[in-house]
C-alpha beads as a LAMMPS data file, in Angstrom:
LAMMPS data file: protein, C-alpha beads

301 atoms
300 bonds

1 atom types
1 bond types

-500.0 500.0 xlo xhi
-500.0 500.0 ylo yhi
-500.0 500.0 zlo zhi

Masses

1 110.0

Atoms # bond

1 1 1 301.339 306.873 355.834
2 1 1 303.574 309.466 354.376
3 1 1 304.936 311.821 357.144
4 1 1 303.799 314.972 354.718
5 1 1 300.053 315.278 353.280
6 1 1 301.546 317.576 350.594
7 1 1 305.140 316.979 349.116
8 1 1 306.047 319.295 346.234
9 1 1 309.306 319.590 344.128
10 1 1 310.292 321.653 341.374
11 1 1 306.391 322.569 340.600
12 1 1 306.642 324.502 337.323
13 1 1 303.632 325.504 335.259
14 1 1 303.890 327.916 332.158
15 1 1 301.385 329.766 330.313
16 1 1 302.800 330.751 326.768
17 1 1 306.399 331.578 327.518
18 1 1 306.106 332.674 331.066
19 1 1 306.987 330.602 334.327
20 1 1 303.933 331.129 336.447
21 1 1 305.185 328.594 338.871
22 1 1 308.833 328.305 338.594
23 1 1 310.288 325.093 340.767
24 1 1 308.474 325.540 343.921
25 1 1 309.132 323.232 346.554
26 1 1 306.834 322.609 349.434
27 1 1 306.160 320.495 352.122
28 1 1 302.791 320.360 354.553
29 1 1 302.583 317.965 357.479
30 1 1 299.531 315.974 358.187
31 1 1 297.104 317.898 360.799
32 1 1 299.339 321.192 360.134
33 1 1 297.391 324.659 359.229
34 1 1 299.758 325.992 356.471
35 1 1 299.066 329.560 354.875
36 1 1 300.207 330.391 351.507
37 1 1 300.663 334.012 350.843
38 1 1 301.496 336.114 347.773
39 1 1 300.961 338.828 345.705
40 1 1 298.201 338.779 342.652
41 1 1 300.202 336.816 340.115
42 1 1 302.002 335.275 342.393
43 1 1 300.952 331.768 341.183
44 1 1 299.132 330.989 344.410
45 1 1 295.693 329.993 342.679
46 1 1 297.563 328.211 339.930
47 1 1 299.870 326.124 342.810
48 1 1 296.640 325.268 344.509
49 1 1 294.378 324.069 341.463
50 1 1 297.644 321.483 340.502
51 1 1 297.754 320.063 344.240
52 1 1 293.781 319.508 344.045
53 1 1 294.086 317.915 340.489
54 1 1 292.407 320.419 338.316
55 1 1 295.337 321.768 336.396
56 1 1 298.044 320.077 334.839
57 1 1 301.665 320.862 335.232
58 1 1 304.375 321.251 333.033
59 1 1 307.460 319.896 335.470
60 1 1 308.209 318.773 339.125
61 1 1 307.145 316.221 340.968
62 1 1 303.726 316.604 343.407
63 1 1 302.208 313.607 345.940
64 1 1 299.127 314.809 348.032
65 1 1 297.805 312.244 350.397
66 1 1 300.085 310.134 348.986
67 1 1 298.972 310.356 345.492
68 1 1 299.959 312.311 342.185
69 1 1 296.822 314.487 342.326
70 1 1 296.997 314.797 338.115
71 1 1 295.997 311.069 338.078
72 1 1 294.125 310.201 341.252
73 1 1 291.083 308.732 340.941
74 1 1 287.479 308.874 342.757
75 1 1 288.491 307.454 346.110
76 1 1 291.106 310.377 346.290
77 1 1 288.675 313.325 345.420
78 1 1 286.287 311.789 347.787
79 1 1 289.251 312.765 350.476
80 1 1 289.796 316.508 349.982
81 1 1 287.637 319.481 350.535
82 1 1 287.667 322.391 348.257
83 1 1 286.475 326.202 349.255
84 1 1 287.016 328.002 346.045
85 1 1 287.322 331.649 345.864
86 1 1 284.192 331.688 343.857
87 1 1 281.772 328.629 343.377
88 1 1 278.469 327.946 341.428
89 1 1 275.193 328.580 342.980
90 1 1 272.159 326.304 343.374
91 1 1 269.813 329.094 343.912
92 1 1 266.632 327.569 343.963
93 1 1 267.486 324.814 346.787
94 1 1 267.423 325.683 350.293
95 1 1 270.794 325.199 352.619
96 1 1 269.637 321.753 354.151
97 1 1 268.742 320.580 350.608
98 1 1 272.083 321.363 349.113
99 1 1 274.131 319.957 352.173
100 1 1 272.161 316.763 351.996
101 1 1 272.648 316.221 348.590
102 1 1 276.288 316.931 348.987
103 1 1 276.562 314.570 351.591
104 1 1 274.918 311.848 350.063
105 1 1 277.748 311.472 347.133
106 1 1 280.625 311.321 349.597
107 1 1 281.806 307.945 351.206
108 1 1 282.280 309.635 354.358
109 1 1 280.520 312.264 355.412
110 1 1 279.544 314.692 358.509
111 1 1 276.074 315.159 359.594
112 1 1 274.231 318.137 357.357
113 1 1 272.444 319.166 360.522
114 1 1 275.732 319.692 362.395
115 1 1 277.446 321.034 360.035
116 1 1 274.733 324.174 359.243
117 1 1 275.144 324.686 362.654
118 1 1 278.810 324.894 362.815
119 1 1 278.873 327.535 360.052
120 1 1 276.454 329.545 361.805
121 1 1 273.140 329.192 359.258
122 1 1 271.098 327.362 361.766
123 1 1 268.486 329.868 361.270
124 1 1 268.647 329.898 357.861
125 1 1 268.571 326.089 356.935
126 1 1 265.039 326.355 355.062
127 1 1 266.258 329.249 353.366
128 1 1 266.721 329.352 349.499
129 1 1 270.252 329.943 348.871
130 1 1 269.116 332.725 346.610
131 1 1 268.107 334.829 349.136
132 1 1 270.923 334.289 351.466
133 1 1 273.139 337.604 351.546
134 1 1 276.933 336.947 350.342
135 1 1 278.402 336.530 353.650
136 1 1 275.669 333.782 354.415
137 1 1 276.608 332.293 350.630
138 1 1 280.164 332.009 351.709
139 1 1 279.029 330.104 354.793
140 1 1 277.338 327.599 352.465
141 1 1 280.493 327.064 350.366
142 1 1 282.480 326.386 353.562
143 1 1 279.643 323.754 354.468
144 1 1 280.376 322.092 351.350
145 1 1 283.764 322.116 351.877
146 1 1 283.986 320.162 355.154
147 1 1 280.970 317.759 354.614
148 1 1 282.949 315.289 353.285
149 1 1 285.041 314.808 355.851
150 1 1 288.175 315.352 353.977
151 1 1 291.666 314.617 355.167
152 1 1 292.453 317.680 353.602
153 1 1 290.771 320.922 353.417
154 1 1 291.753 323.685 350.501
155 1 1 290.068 327.320 351.790
156 1 1 290.974 329.946 349.123
157 1 1 289.838 333.479 350.865
158 1 1 287.371 331.724 352.600
159 1 1 285.750 334.603 355.224
160 1 1 285.124 337.087 352.496
161 1 1 282.180 338.535 353.027
162 1 1 281.900 337.551 356.616
163 1 1 281.154 339.911 359.540
164 1 1 283.633 339.928 362.392
165 1 1 281.232 337.385 364.396
166 1 1 281.188 335.212 361.609
167 1 1 284.744 335.463 361.358
168 1 1 285.550 334.172 364.489
169 1 1 283.138 331.400 364.705
170 1 1 284.738 330.040 361.535
171 1 1 288.400 330.354 363.187
172 1 1 287.094 328.233 365.858
173 1 1 285.853 325.425 363.458
174 1 1 289.001 325.481 361.687
175 1 1 291.058 325.032 365.179
176 1 1 288.356 322.006 365.985
177 1 1 288.999 320.761 362.235
178 1 1 292.662 320.751 362.500
179 1 1 292.600 318.942 366.299
180 1 1 290.632 316.076 364.891
181 1 1 293.619 315.849 362.345
182 1 1 292.509 317.735 359.208
183 1 1 295.052 318.979 357.034
184 1 1 294.430 323.125 355.995
185 1 1 295.975 324.836 353.208
186 1 1 294.527 328.440 353.277
187 1 1 295.003 331.104 350.980
188 1 1 294.008 334.429 352.160
189 1 1 294.660 338.214 352.162
190 1 1 293.840 338.450 355.824
191 1 1 297.050 338.199 357.854
192 1 1 295.326 338.539 360.934
193 1 1 293.619 335.497 360.009
194 1 1 296.917 334.034 359.208
195 1 1 298.046 334.565 362.722
196 1 1 295.080 333.343 364.243
197 1 1 295.015 329.909 362.546
198 1 1 298.392 329.052 360.804
199 1 1 301.332 326.587 362.242
200 1 1 303.653 328.000 359.169
201 1 1 303.127 330.294 356.464
202 1 1 304.878 330.222 353.442
203 1 1 305.566 333.232 350.630
204 1 1 305.758 332.758 347.172
205 1 1 306.540 335.654 344.599
206 1 1 306.541 335.171 340.926
207 1 1 306.139 331.384 341.211
208 1 1 308.949 331.540 343.803
209 1 1 309.429 330.323 347.466
210 1 1 310.442 333.373 349.307
211 1 1 310.222 331.969 352.867
212 1 1 308.521 329.679 355.054
213 1 1 308.359 329.157 359.118
214 1 1 305.960 329.956 361.504
215 1 1 304.226 333.129 361.460
216 1 1 306.084 334.550 364.361
217 1 1 309.596 334.141 362.928
218 1 1 308.716 334.195 359.597
219 1 1 311.254 336.365 357.164
220 1 1 313.290 336.732 360.188
221 1 1 310.575 338.803 362.128
222 1 1 311.431 337.753 365.536
223 1 1 314.840 338.964 365.211
224 1 1 314.265 342.231 363.541
225 1 1 314.448 345.556 365.331
226 1 1 311.548 346.687 367.191
227 1 1 310.547 350.800 366.976
228 1 1 310.352 353.174 369.916
229 1 1 308.881 355.828 369.723
230 1 1 308.304 358.789 372.976
231 1 1 308.149 362.310 373.279
232 1 1 310.924 364.450 374.230
233 1 1 311.118 368.528 374.389
234 1 1 307.813 368.884 372.636
235 1 1 309.027 366.402 369.812
236 1 1 308.191 363.025 368.608
237 1 1 311.216 360.870 368.626
238 1 1 311.656 357.489 366.839
239 1 1 314.544 355.058 367.293
240 1 1 314.634 351.180 365.925
241 1 1 316.501 348.874 368.147
242 1 1 317.423 345.442 367.920
243 1 1 317.287 345.851 371.914
244 1 1 314.144 347.524 372.525
245 1 1 314.355 346.472 376.275
246 1 1 317.302 347.987 377.309
247 1 1 316.651 351.066 375.297
248 1 1 313.364 351.880 377.116
249 1 1 315.225 351.417 380.435
250 1 1 317.818 353.857 379.517
251 1 1 314.877 356.178 378.522
252 1 1 313.154 355.333 381.835
253 1 1 316.465 356.062 383.726
254 1 1 316.999 359.116 382.012
255 1 1 313.720 360.592 382.449
256 1 1 313.356 359.452 386.027
257 1 1 310.557 357.088 385.045
258 1 1 308.270 359.533 383.259
259 1 1 308.520 358.823 379.549
260 1 1 305.878 360.725 377.725
261 1 1 303.758 359.034 374.558
262 1 1 306.034 355.962 374.847
263 1 1 305.377 353.067 372.709
264 1 1 307.086 350.143 371.337
265 1 1 306.425 348.569 367.858
266 1 1 308.002 344.879 366.542
267 1 1 307.189 344.548 362.954
268 1 1 303.890 342.944 362.316
269 1 1 303.141 340.289 359.710
270 1 1 302.064 342.609 357.420
271 1 1 305.520 344.758 357.897
272 1 1 307.483 341.602 356.857
273 1 1 305.092 340.256 354.412
274 1 1 305.414 343.387 352.569
275 1 1 309.262 343.853 353.063
276 1 1 309.589 340.422 351.419
277 1 1 307.254 341.123 348.448
278 1 1 308.466 344.409 347.656
279 1 1 305.115 345.850 347.873
280 1 1 304.293 344.904 343.957
281 1 1 302.111 342.943 342.235
282 1 1 298.569 344.209 342.959
283 1 1 297.720 344.001 339.585
284 1 1 299.428 341.079 337.855
285 1 1 296.462 338.491 337.441
286 1 1 297.663 334.950 336.356
287 1 1 295.880 334.563 332.908
288 1 1 293.434 331.264 333.333
289 1 1 293.967 331.234 336.813
290 1 1 290.562 331.172 338.073
291 1 1 288.622 329.436 335.010
292 1 1 288.050 326.437 336.839
293 1 1 287.167 327.775 340.514
294 1 1 283.388 327.621 339.973
295 1 1 283.267 323.882 339.030
296 1 1 285.934 322.528 341.236
297 1 1 283.477 321.739 344.225
298 1 1 280.786 320.133 341.976
299 1 1 283.495 317.891 340.609
300 1 1 285.121 317.032 343.419
301 1 1 283.738 313.538 343.998

Bonds

1 1 1 2
2 1 2 3
3 1 3 4
4 1 4 5
5 1 5 6
6 1 6 7
7 1 7 8
8 1 8 9
9 1 9 10
10 1 10 11
11 1 11 12
12 1 12 13
13 1 13 14
14 1 14 15
15 1 15 16
16 1 16 17
17 1 17 18
18 1 18 19
19 1 19 20
20 1 20 21
21 1 21 22
22 1 22 23
23 1 23 24
24 1 24 25
25 1 25 26
26 1 26 27
27 1 27 28
28 1 28 29
29 1 29 30
30 1 30 31
31 1 31 32
32 1 32 33
33 1 33 34
34 1 34 35
35 1 35 36
36 1 36 37
37 1 37 38
38 1 38 39
39 1 39 40
40 1 40 41
41 1 41 42
42 1 42 43
43 1 43 44
44 1 44 45
45 1 45 46
46 1 46 47
47 1 47 48
48 1 48 49
49 1 49 50
50 1 50 51
51 1 51 52
52 1 52 53
53 1 53 54
54 1 54 55
55 1 55 56
56 1 56 57
57 1 57 58
58 1 58 59
59 1 59 60
60 1 60 61
61 1 61 62
62 1 62 63
63 1 63 64
64 1 64 65
65 1 65 66
66 1 66 67
67 1 67 68
68 1 68 69
69 1 69 70
70 1 70 71
71 1 71 72
72 1 72 73
73 1 73 74
74 1 74 75
75 1 75 76
76 1 76 77
77 1 77 78
78 1 78 79
79 1 79 80
80 1 80 81
81 1 81 82
82 1 82 83
83 1 83 84
84 1 84 85
85 1 85 86
86 1 86 87
87 1 87 88
88 1 88 89
89 1 89 90
90 1 90 91
91 1 91 92
92 1 92 93
93 1 93 94
94 1 94 95
95 1 95 96
96 1 96 97
97 1 97 98
98 1 98 99
99 1 99 100
100 1 100 101
101 1 101 102
102 1 102 103
103 1 103 104
104 1 104 105
105 1 105 106
106 1 106 107
107 1 107 108
108 1 108 109
109 1 109 110
110 1 110 111
111 1 111 112
112 1 112 113
113 1 113 114
114 1 114 115
115 1 115 116
116 1 116 117
117 1 117 118
118 1 118 119
119 1 119 120
120 1 120 121
121 1 121 122
122 1 122 123
123 1 123 124
124 1 124 125
125 1 125 126
126 1 126 127
127 1 127 128
128 1 128 129
129 1 129 130
130 1 130 131
131 1 131 132
132 1 132 133
133 1 133 134
134 1 134 135
135 1 135 136
136 1 136 137
137 1 137 138
138 1 138 139
139 1 139 140
140 1 140 141
141 1 141 142
142 1 142 143
143 1 143 144
144 1 144 145
145 1 145 146
146 1 146 147
147 1 147 148
148 1 148 149
149 1 149 150
150 1 150 151
151 1 151 152
152 1 152 153
153 1 153 154
154 1 154 155
155 1 155 156
156 1 156 157
157 1 157 158
158 1 158 159
159 1 159 160
160 1 160 161
161 1 161 162
162 1 162 163
163 1 163 164
164 1 164 165
165 1 165 166
166 1 166 167
167 1 167 168
168 1 168 169
169 1 169 170
170 1 170 171
171 1 171 172
172 1 172 173
173 1 173 174
174 1 174 175
175 1 175 176
176 1 176 177
177 1 177 178
178 1 178 179
179 1 179 180
180 1 180 181
181 1 181 182
182 1 182 183
183 1 183 184
184 1 184 185
185 1 185 186
186 1 186 187
187 1 187 188
188 1 188 189
189 1 189 190
190 1 190 191
191 1 191 192
192 1 192 193
193 1 193 194
194 1 194 195
195 1 195 196
196 1 196 197
197 1 197 198
198 1 198 199
199 1 199 200
200 1 200 201
201 1 201 202
202 1 202 203
203 1 203 204
204 1 204 205
205 1 205 206
206 1 206 207
207 1 207 208
208 1 208 209
209 1 209 210
210 1 210 211
211 1 211 212
212 1 212 213
213 1 213 214
214 1 214 215
215 1 215 216
216 1 216 217
217 1 217 218
218 1 218 219
219 1 219 220
220 1 220 221
221 1 221 222
222 1 222 223
223 1 223 224
224 1 224 225
225 1 225 226
226 1 226 227
227 1 227 228
228 1 228 229
229 1 229 230
230 1 230 231
231 1 231 232
232 1 232 233
233 1 233 234
234 1 234 235
235 1 235 236
236 1 236 237
237 1 237 238
238 1 238 239
239 1 239 240
240 1 240 241
241 1 241 242
242 1 242 243
243 1 243 244
244 1 244 245
245 1 245 246
246 1 246 247
247 1 247 248
248 1 248 249
249 1 249 250
250 1 250 251
251 1 251 252
252 1 252 253
253 1 253 254
254 1 254 255
255 1 255 256
256 1 256 257
257 1 257 258
258 1 258 259
259 1 259 260
260 1 260 261
261 1 261 262
262 1 262 263
263 1 263 264
264 1 264 265
265 1 265 266
266 1 266 267
267 1 267 268
268 1 268 269
269 1 269 270
270 1 270 271
271 1 271 272
272 1 272 273
273 1 273 274
274 1 274 275
275 1 275 276
276 1 276 277
277 1 277 278
278 1 278 279
279 1 279 280
280 1 280 281
281 1 281 282
282 1 282 283
283 1 283 284
284 1 284 285
285 1 285 286
286 1 286 287
287 1 287 288
288 1 288 289
289 1 289 290
290 1 290 291
291 1 291 292
292 1 292 293
293 1 293 294
294 1 294 295
295 1 295 296
296 1 296 297
297 1 297 298
298 1 298 299
299 1 299 300
300 1 300 301
């Protein structure tokens, strides 16, 4: 078995004369939870759809679970699970009926009743999907993504519409899947979700890799200066320092132990991410970037 579940070198995708993905290199280890971040239009969705085998590439090499997703067959598709950003509805069927139907087409499958409980739909198993709330429908999407017991699971904004309790339950499920050896590729705008789940994070912008690392050290985050604030003489003071422990100790000595409104804040993952992308890209959507998303799960096997 290859050491990596996903191996990408020099990936290129063009729309017209524009390189939406521009020489991307990426490696994801087996069993890793890997988060892919980037502003809208950065090339995330296009890259992921190429890895899933639903979009052709214009250059570079790609191996996913040891095969080229552009030519891989039915057996390979049975080894991946997809939770797309938007998915088709079977509104007249119940949750249980949909899960049982999709379970039947996979060569390897999880028990539908167990999956229904794992995604928090045990009380709604007999309810028609068309009568579920948006968050509950999203849980159905997650259930369908894992029903085939995939070796590699693609999660595209999986917790959109989830209430806080449902998100925590989803995080527990992802940790369990990872512990069982499932490789997970996650795209999300919730950076707390990334910090809670991801072993490593990659940031792409304008189709290029900006940084890759674990959430705590991404982009030099661990070595960045901390911001110390305190009140002195009725004024709120602020200093950025690479050695906050020493600076605070000096403040404590100077103030005989009482430092009003003292706080120390290190750069968050959000701070680091926004610095790397320069705060741009919120509206620069890729042409055609989601045109197949609604069909991907139905065609997965």
